[in-house]
C-alpha positions in Angstrom: 145.2 22.4 45.0 146.2 19.7 47.5 144.1 17.7 49.9 145.5 19.6 52.9 144.5 23.0 51.5 141.0 21.9 51.0 140.7 20.6 54.5 142.0 23.9 56.0 139.5 25.9 54.0 136.6 23.7 55.1 137.7 23.9 58.8 137.8 27.8 58.6 134.3 28.0 57.2 133.0 25.7 59.8 134.5 27.9 62.6 133.0 31.1 61.2 129.6 29.4 61.0 129.8 28.3 64.6 130.7 31.9 65.7 127.8 33.3 63.7 125.4 30.9 65.3 126.5 31.8 68.8 126.2 35.5 68.1 122.7 35.1 66.7 121.6 33.1 69.8 123.0 35.8 72.1 121.4 38.6 70.2 118.0 36.9 70.2 118.2 36.3 73.9 119.1 40.0 74.5 116.3 41.4 72.4 113.8 38.9 73.9 114.8 40.2 77.4 114.1 43.7 76.3 110.7 42.9 74.8 109.7 40.8 77.7 107.2 42.5 80.1 108.4 43.0 83.7 107.2 40.4 86.1 105.6 43.0 88.5 102.7 45.1 87.4 102.3 48.9 88.1 99.7 48.1 90.8 102.1 45.8 92.5 104.8 48.6 92.5 102.3 51.0 94.0 101.5 48.6 96.8 105.2 48.1 97.5 105.7 51.9 97.5 102.9 52.4 100.0 104.4 49.6 102.2 107.8 51.3 102.2 106.5 54.9 102.6 105.0 55.3 106.1 105.0 59.1 106.1 103.8 61.9 103.8 105.4 65.3 103.4 104.9 68.6 101.6 107.2 69.6 98.7 107.1 73.2 99.9 107.2 72.6 103.7 109.3 69.5 104.4 108.8 69.9 108.2 105.2 68.6 107.7 104.9 64.9 108.5 101.6 63.1 108.1 100.9 59.3 108.6 98.5 59.2 105.6 97.8 61.1 102.3 96.2 64.5 102.6 96.7 68.2 102.2 99.5 70.4 103.6 98.1 72.4 106.6 100.2 75.4 105.5 99.9 75.7 101.7 97.2 73.1 101.1 99.2 71.3 98.4 98.9 67.5 98.0 101.3 65.6 100.2 103.8 63.2 98.6 105.5 60.1 100.1 108.7 60.8 101.9 110.4 57.6 100.8 109.8 58.1 97.0 109.9 61.9 96.8 113.6 62.3 97.3 112.7 65.8 98.7 114.7 65.5 101.9 117.8 64.5 100.0 117.1 67.2 97.5 117.1 69.8 100.3 120.2 68.4 101.9 123.8 69.0 101.1 127.0 67.6 102.6 130.5 69.1 102.8 133.9 67.9 103.8 135.5 69.1 107.0 138.0 71.2 105.0 135.1 72.8 103.1 133.3 73.7 106.3 136.4 75.5 107.6 136.8 77.4 104.3 133.1 78.4 104.3 133.4 79.6 107.9 130.1 78.0 108.9 128.8 78.7 112.4 125.9 77.1 114.1 123.8 77.6 117.3 121.2 75.7 119.2 117.5 76.6 118.9 116.5 77.4 122.5 113.6 78.8 124.6 114.4 81.9 126.5 113.1 85.3 127.3 114.6 88.0 125.0 114.6 91.7 125.4 113.2 94.0 122.7 114.5 97.6 122.6 111.9 99.9 121.1 113.3 103.3 120.1 110.9 106.2 119.6 111.0 110.0 119.1 108.4 112.6 120.2 107.9 115.8 122.2 106.6 117.0 125.5 103.2 118.4 125.9 100.8 119.6 128.6 98.9 117.1 130.7 95.4 117.9 129.6 93.9 116.8 132.9 96.0 119.5 134.6 94.9 122.4 132.3 92.2 124.7 133.6 90.4 127.7 132.0 89.4 130.8 134.0 86.1 131.9 132.5 83.4 134.6 133.3 80.5 133.0 135.2 78.4 136.1 134.7 78.3 138.7 132.0 80.0 142.0 132.8 83.1 144.3 132.4 86.6 143.4 133.3 87.9 146.3 135.4 91.2 144.6 136.5 93.4 141.8 135.4 95.9 140.9 138.1 98.1 138.8 135.7 99.4 141.0 132.9 101.2 138.5 130.7 101.6 134.8 130.1 104.3 132.7 131.7 103.5 134.0 135.2 103.4 131.2 137.9 100.4 131.4 140.2 99.2 129.5 143.2 95.8 128.0 143.8 93.5 130.7 145.2 95.4 133.7 143.9 93.1 136.5 142.7 93.1 136.8 138.9 90.1 138.9 137.6 88.1 141.9 139.1 84.8 141.9 137.2 81.8 144.3 137.4 78.4 142.6 136.7 74.9 144.2 137.0 73.5 140.7 137.2 75.5 140.1 140.3 74.0 143.1 142.0 70.4 141.9 141.4 71.4 138.4 142.7 72.8 140.0 145.9 69.6 141.9 146.4 67.7 138.7 146.4 70.1 137.2 148.9 69.9 140.1 151.3 66.1 140.1 151.1 66.1 136.3 151.9 68.5 136.9 154.8 66.2 139.6 156.2 63.2 137.4 155.9 65.0 134.6 157.7 65.9 136.9 160.5 62.2 137.7 161.1 61.3 134.1 161.8 59.5 133.7 165.1 59.5 130.5 167.1 55.7 130.4 167.3 55.1 131.0 163.6 53.8 128.7 161.0 56.2 125.8 160.4 55.3 125.7 156.7 56.1 129.4 156.2 59.4 129.1 158.2 60.5 126.2 156.0 59.6 128.2 152.9 61.7 131.2 154.0 64.7 129.0 154.8 64.4 127.3 151.5 64.4 130.6 149.7 67.5 131.7 151.6 69.3 128.5 150.6 68.3 128.9 147.0 69.7 132.5 147.0 73.0 131.3 148.4 73.2 128.6 145.7 72.6 131.1 143.0 75.5 133.2 144.3 77.7 130.1 144.2 76.7 129.5 140.7 77.7 133.0 139.8 81.2 132.3 141.0 81.3 133.6 144.5 83.0 131.6 147.2 81.4 130.6 150.5 83.5 133.3 152.3 82.4 136.0 149.9 78.7 135.0 150.4 79.2 135.1 154.2 80.7 138.6 154.1 77.8 139.9 152.0 75.3 138.5 154.6 77.2 140.0 157.5 77.6 143.5 156.1 74.2 143.6 154.4 75.8 145.7 151.6 75.9 144.3 148.0 79.2 144.4 146.2 79.5 145.7 142.6 82.5 143.6 141.6 83.3 139.9 141.8 86.9 138.6 142.2 87.7 135.4 140.3 90.5 133.2 141.8 92.9 130.6 140.3 91.3 127.1 140.5 94.8 125.4 140.4 98.4 126.3 140.8 100.5 126.5 137.7 101.7 128.7 134.8 99.5 131.1 132.9 99.9 129.8 129.3 97.2 131.9 127.6 95.7 135.4 128.3 92.6 135.9 126.2 91.2 139.2 127.5 92.2 142.8 128.4 91.0 145.3 131.0 87.8 147.2 130.0 86.6 144.4 127.9 83.0 143.2 128.2 82.6 139.5 128.5 79.7 137.0 128.3 79.1 134.0 130.4 81.7 131.3 129.5 84.2 133.7 127.9 87.8 132.4 128.4 90.0 134.9 130.3 93.1 132.9 131.3 94.4 129.3 130.8 96.5 127.8 133.6 98.6 124.6 133.2 100.1 122.6 136.1 103.5 121.6 134.8 104.4 119.4 137.8 103.2 116.5 135.6 103.5 116.4 131.8 102.7 114.2 128.8 105.3 112.8 126.4 103.8 112.0 123.0 105.8 109.4 121.1 105.6 107.8 117.7 106.0 104.0 117.6 106.3 102.0 114.3 103.8 99.3 113.5 106.4 96.6 113.8 107.1 97.7 117.4 103.5 97.4 118.6 103.8 93.8 119.8 106.3 95.0 122.4 104.4 98.0 123.7 102.1 97.7 126.7 99.9 100.0 128.8 101.6 100.7 132.1 105.1 100.0 130.7 108.1 102.1 131.8 109.8 104.3 129.2 113.1 106.1 129.4 113.9 109.3 127.4 116.5 112.0 127.1 116.4 115.6 125.9 119.0 117.9 124.2 118.6 120.4 127.1 120.0 117.9 129.7 122.5 115.6 127.9 123.4 112.5 130.0 120.3 112.8 132.1 117.6 110.1 131.8 114.0 110.7 132.6 111.4 108.0 133.2 107.6 107.8 132.6 104.7 105.3 132.2 102.7 104.6 129.0 99.2 105.6 129.8 97.6 105.5 126.3 98.1 103.7 123.0 96.3 105.2 120.1 94.0 102.6 118.5 94.5 104.2 115.0 97.6 104.1 112.8 98.7 107.4 111.2 97.8 107.4 107.5 100.9 109.3 106.4 103.5 108.4 109.0 102.4 104.8 109.5 103.1 105.2 113.2 101.0 104.9 116.4 100.9 107.7 119.0 101.8 106.7 122.5 101.2 108.9 125.6 103.6 108.8 128.5 103.0 110.3 131.9 106.1 111.8 133.5 106.6 113.7 136.8 108.3 117.1 136.6 108.8 118.2 140.2 111.9 120.3 139.5 110.4 122.0 136.4 113.3 120.9 134.1 111.0 119.6 131.3 109.2 122.1 129.2 106.3 121.6 126.7 107.4 121.3 123.1 110.8 119.8 124.0 111.9 117.1 121.6 112.8 113.8 123.2 114.4 110.4 122.2 112.8 107.5 124.1 113.4 103.8 124.5 111.3 101.0 126.0 112.6 97.6 127.0 110.3 94.6 126.8 111.1 91.1 128.0 109.3 89.0 125.5 107.4 85.9 126.6 105.4 83.3 124.7 102.2 84.1 122.8 103.3 87.8 122.3 103.1 88.5 126.1 105.5 90.8 127.9 107.3 89.8 131.1 107.5 92.4 133.8 108.1 91.2 137.4 106.7 94.4 138.8 103.4 94.0 136.8 102.9 90.3 137.1 99.8 89.2 139.0 98.8 92.8 139.8 95.6 94.9 139.4 95.8 98.2 137.5 93.5 101.1 136.7 92.6 101.4 132.9 92.6 105.2 133.2 95.5 105.8 135.7 98.4 103.3 135.3 100.1 104.8 138.4 97.4 103.0 140.5 98.6 99.4 140.8 97.4 97.2 143.6 98.1 93.6 144.7 94.4 92.8 145.0 91.2 93.7 143.1 89.5 97.0 144.0 88.8 100.5 142.7 91.0 103.4 141.5 91.8 105.9 144.2 91.6 108.7 141.6 88.6 108.0 139.3 86.9 105.1 141.2 86.9 102.7 138.2 87.3 99.0 138.8 90.8 97.8 138.5 91.7 95.1 135.9 94.3 92.4 135.8 97.6 93.2 134.2 97.3 89.9 132.2 94.3 91.5 130.4 96.7 94.2 129.2 99.3 91.8 127.8 101.5 90.8 130.7 102.3 87.3 131.8 101.4 86.2 135.3 104.5 84.3 136.4 108.0 84.0 135.1 107.9 80.3 134.2 110.1 78.6 131.6 107.0 77.4 129.8 106.2 81.0 128.8 109.7 81.4 127.2 109.4 81.7 123.4 111.4 79.6 120.9 114.1 81.9 119.4 116.9 81.9 116.9 119.5 84.5 116.1 118.5 87.2 113.6 121.3 86.0 111.3 119.9 82.5 111.0 117.0 82.9 108.6 117.3 83.8 104.9 114.2 85.9 104.2 112.8 86.7 100.8 109.3 88.0 100.4 107.0 85.9 102.6 109.4 83.0 102.9 112.0 82.4 105.6 114.5 79.5 105.2 117.0 78.2 107.7 119.6 75.5 107.3 119.5 72.9 110.0 122.4 70.6 110.7 121.3 66.9 110.5 123.1 63.9 111.9 125.3 62.3 109.2 128.8 60.9 108.7 129.8 64.2 107.0 128.6 67.7 107.9 125.2 67.8 106.3 122.6 70.6 106.3 119.0 70.6 105.4 117.0 73.6 104.1 113.8 74.2 106.0 111.1 76.7 105.5 109.8 78.1 108.9 107.3 80.7 110.1 108.8 83.6 112.0 107.2 85.8 114.6 108.2 89.3 115.6 111.9 90.3 115.7 113.8 91.8 118.6 117.2 93.5 118.3 119.2 90.2 118.0 116.6 87.4 117.7 113.6 86.2 115.8 110.7 84.4 117.6 109.9 81.1 115.8 106.2 80.3 115.4 106.6 77.0 113.7 109.1 74.8 111.7 111.8 74.3 114.3 112.1 72.4 117.6 114.0 73.1 120.7 117.5 71.6 120.6 117.9 71.6 116.8 121.0 73.2 115.4 120.7 76.0 112.8 123.4 77.8 110.8 124.0 81.4 111.8 127.0 82.2 109.6 127.7 80.8 106.1 124.0 80.1 105.3 124.3 82.1 102.0 127.2 79.9 100.9 125.1 76.7 101.6 122.2 78.2 99.7 124.5 79.0 96.8 125.8 75.4 96.7 122.3 74.1 96.5 121.4 76.5 93.7 124.5 75.3 91.7 123.2 71.7 92.1 119.7 72.7 91.0 118.3 71.7 94.4 115.5 73.6 96.3 117.0 76.7 97.9 115.9 80.1 99.2 115.8 81.8 95.7 114.8 78.6 93.9 112.3 76.8 96.1 111.3 74.2 93.4 114.9 73.3 92.6 114.5 74.0 88.9 117.6 74.1 86.7 118.6 77.7 85.9 119.9 78.3 82.4 121.3 81.4 80.7 120.3 82.1 77.2 122.3 83.9 74.4 121.0 87.2 75.5 122.5 86.9 78.9 119.1 86.7 80.7 118.4 84.0 83.2 115.6 81.6 82.3 
């Protein structure tokens, strides 16, 4: 082997040794950096985190913002820092303009305005109980004549109805005639005490005759003729239709026996069934429109005069009573009706009605409405303010509720989620859990979770929610954002 060959071999070994030394030094530095403790302690990181995070939020209710650590006022979960939670980003998703067009996403502003609820109900017509009178026997006796032979006859107030023979009536007349005779024998110079006693006896005999059912004119005729009558005529106390006939000629009756029942059909009641969900929109004194099959195309109007305080156990509905005038006699008891009430909804569950605002109304007779405090012209009760019955006083913008279209929220169980458009370079939407109030035909009233002027998605919200689910982010059906996997059996875990 030559001298040159030996030199080349030694040079190659020296190069390899140099490379190995460099690699060893690099590896040692690398592993040393891995094993070396970080310069900042965990306590230091926590202080930095607190300095960066100025707000705390709830993982279930991201609309909650608190300046310090505490509990969520809605679900009472521990709050977490906004800056380190990543929750807002987890509930947000962005799309391109082309994707927005393909998804057909539509949005609308959250506004305050008065919305109209349309409450549909069914029911039937009934008698007005305050306009139903019974003709009864005021004295025991025998019915010798019934002037109304069958039900359905229309009678006027004061028409003769029953011709009744009563022995008790004869003895009462004898007392009356004896008192009249004694009063006629009073002399001017007699004892004042005796004269007062005679006149008091006469007045008591007349009162007894009135209690037996005789009119003032009948009593006067008996006193003039001086002859007692054997029969008493009973007259109709009101005008109306005879709806029941409970006796027959020749029948003996006792005091209080029902002979006829008369109903005044010039005013009727409409009894309606309202669902529990419609109760926030129903108010005493509210106007109701209804139709019947007998008069298609014709609308009748009435006023709510009573709301049953008890919900039906089987039907889960509440009975409403509506007073309606029937001057032409078109409406008949037991007719079926379809009714609708319109309520202009204000804030705090109140109802806006310009005709009822700032007025005074009778708790028993809603037809009596006055501009000032006073008493009812019918029953004498003190009037109450319409505000105490659920009406707002003035039509002011501050009373308008916060509303969103009914298509905006995604509702599952007790949760309601809306997607709010947030400012960003690309179209970005944030899922937010809100609290809803009652629903009208086209709107939901928002109790909390949204602010006036925010933009919510009204069409395409299901597609946004599906996109969040695919990315395992919090969504309507998956509020915690857990990853959904499918096992071998095909069941979702």
